[in-house]
C-alpha positions, 0 to 999 in steps of 0.5 A: 499499499506504501507504492502508489505506483502499484495502485491501480495494479491492486485496483485491476487486481481487485476487479479480475478477482470480481469478474473470475469464476475463482474469485472471492472478495470480502465485503467487508473488506475488500471496500476498505482495500480498495479505498485505501487505492490512491487512484485517478477518480476517473477510473474505469469501473472504480464507481461499479466495483463499489457499487457492487462490493457495497451491496456485498457481492463477492464475485460476478457469478454468485450475483451475475446481476450485480454488474449489470445494474452497478452498470446502470446506476453509476453510469 
């Protein structure tokens, strides 16, 4: 977390984990971790990932409609 140059890579890892069939994000820890990343406000899919995590979803495959809902809500 101290190396801000890695924050974008960490974000991409969280995003990939949400969409991966074997991904399993912890809905209480992941938003805290995500909030500690220094990311540009216009980071693609940042708002959508925050949205699905705030709703308690662990991954795309357990909650297939959650991402589409986040896309609609965040646009």
